[in-house]
N, C-alpha and C positions, 0 to 999 in steps of 0.2 A: 856554433857554441862559441861563445868564449870559456877560455880553459875557468876561470875564476865561478863561470855562472854555473857549468856543469858539476865542477864539488861541491855548490849551495847548493844545488840539484839534488847530490846524492843523501847529501846531507841530511834535508829535510824526507826525504823519503827511509835513509833508517832510525828515524825520530817517531817517524809518523808507524812506522811496525814496534816498537815499542813500545810504541803504546797502546797497540790493539793488545798486545803480549808484554804485560815490564819481565821485566826479568829482573831479585834483586840480588843475582850473587851477579857475579862473573863464574864460565862455565869450570872456570882454574883452581874455582877456591872449593868447587864445588868435592867432599869426599867420602868413600861409598863403607855402608857402617851393618860390618859382619856381627854376627846375633855370635855374640859368648855368652859362655859353658862354664858357672862356677865348677868347680871340681875343689869339695869339703873332702877335708885330711882328716882320713879313717876315725880320731877319736873323733872329731866333730857328730862324724857320721853317727854315733852311737850315744846319740846327748839327747832324746828321744828316745823317753825312760819307758814312756805313757804309751807308744808305739810299738815296742820291743816289747813289754807283757802281754799286751793286745795280739804280737804275734802267737809270742809263747800259749797263750791261751786255747786262739786254733793248734798246733802244730797240737798241740799234749788232745785237746779234742776231738782230733784224726787220729789220736794212737790209740786209745782209749772206744772203739764199739762195743754194745749201742752203750748212748750212755744214759747212764737210770739216774733216776729224779734221785736229790737227796733225802739220805734219812735219817731223823730226828730221835733222840731218846729225851720222854719229857723227862722236869729238873734238872738235865743238864747244862748249865750253866756256859758254856759254849757254844752251845746247840741253836740255844738263846743269842748269843748274839750272831751265830751264823742265819738266825731268822730273822735280824731287827727287830730280838725284841728288848733287848738292851740297851738305854736310850744312855746309858754313861760308859761305856764304853768306846775309844777312843779304837773308832777301824778308820787304818788308811789306807788299806785296799780291798776289796771281795770283789770274785764275781761268779759262775757258777762252781765253784770248786773249793777254790783257800776263802781265805778272809782273813788279813793281815791286820795284825789291832794292836799298840802299851800291853806291856803285865802294866800293873797297875802297883806292883813293890818293887821298882828298877829294877838290878843290879850295875845300873853304867848310862851313860851317859842316853844315848839308842839300847830300849830292851823291848824287840817283835815278837810277839808272839805269832805263828803259822802258823794255826792249822785246817785242817778237811772243813764240807762244808759236811759229810759223809759223816758220822758219827761212826769212828773206832774206839777203843777208848783206849789199850794204849798201844805202845811199841814192841809187844808182845804176842799182841791181835795181828798185827797184819801177819802175809803169807810175800811168798819167791813173786806170787804177781802183783801187788802191790810196791814194785823197783821204781815203774816209773812216775808213781804220786809220790814217794818217796821224794824220789830225784824233784818232781814237777813242784815241791811244796821251796827245798830248797831254793829253786829258779827263782822264783817266784819272791821269799824275803830276799833275798841278794836283787833281785831288783830297784824290791823299795825299797834297803835300806841307803844300797850309790844314788836314787833320786835324790835322799836326805841328805849328801853329801856324808857316808860310813862307805866302810871301806873293810869289803866283809876278808882278806886277808887275819887283818886283824882285830878277826870278832869269836865269841868263843859262839860258836852254834856247835846244839846238839838237844838229847831228850837227856827227862829225869827218867830215871825203869821203876817197877811197881815193888816196890813199895811206896818208893819216891815220889811218887808223877803226885802232886796236887789236886789234882783235877783230874777224873775219869774223863777224858777225850783225846787225842792224840795232836800234841801241838808243837810246834820246833821252836825250841831257845833261839835266838840272834841278838845275840849279844855287842854290843860296841862302846869306846875300844874296850880290852881287857886289860890297862893299864890303870881304866876312872875304873876296875871292882872293885866297891867296898871292902872289908874284911869279913861281912856280913856275910858273902859270896866265894869265899875260898873255896866252898868244895867245891862248887864248878869250876872251877880252874882243873881240878883232877878230874886222870879217867880209872872213875867209879863204878858201881852201880847207879849210884845217886845221880848220876853225870855221863851218861857216852854221849863220845863227837856224831854228826852228821856221819863221819868218813865212821869210825869203828861200828857204828848200825846202820849205811848200807853193805855194806862188806861181810857185818852176822848175816842180814835179811839173803846176800845171793847163796847164803846155803840151807837159808829152812826151802823144803818143800814148795813148788805151786801147787795151789787149792782154791778154791772157789772156797771166799769167806763171807758165810748167807748172812749179812742185816738186812733184821729188824727189829722197826721198833716197838717203845715200852711205854 
């Protein structure tokens, strides 16, 4: 067979094979794609505050056993808020243990109240066994504030002690920012019996005996 006819025959065979199994791209242009794992910076991993609240709730529930149903007190306005019976309250976050809502007379740009769903009258009714509960109130309030753009380090956080508590249901104040607090709130800037900080209250509670507090509805 002449050389020209042989080359033409080979070329025709290659074209027929190409038609049977078309190849759109040459092998040398194919790129191996490896799976890519995105690693977020540490700050970005902490942006999901709702997930953090759920995690805190689970950890708190695991630490307190057995879980008792919330005890309310008839006529207590904060118990009504916890039970969803006050439609005027601006509730921001709520679970089976705590409720976070806005103060009706805010002392600054953000003024949150964090209460337990179980009725505890005042700080002085807490016992040494309530330290986890107190820490949980603070932790939830801190996360809620940060989710709303606040900074706990620039906040005034604490409790009114008897006889200066306006409502006989334990509530933690988180006021942010301190520099925007009005003149009418000057007493909340001081550490005295009118308003003690969370840190002072926690230190005081650590010195209290651990005894079971019996809660009964009335």
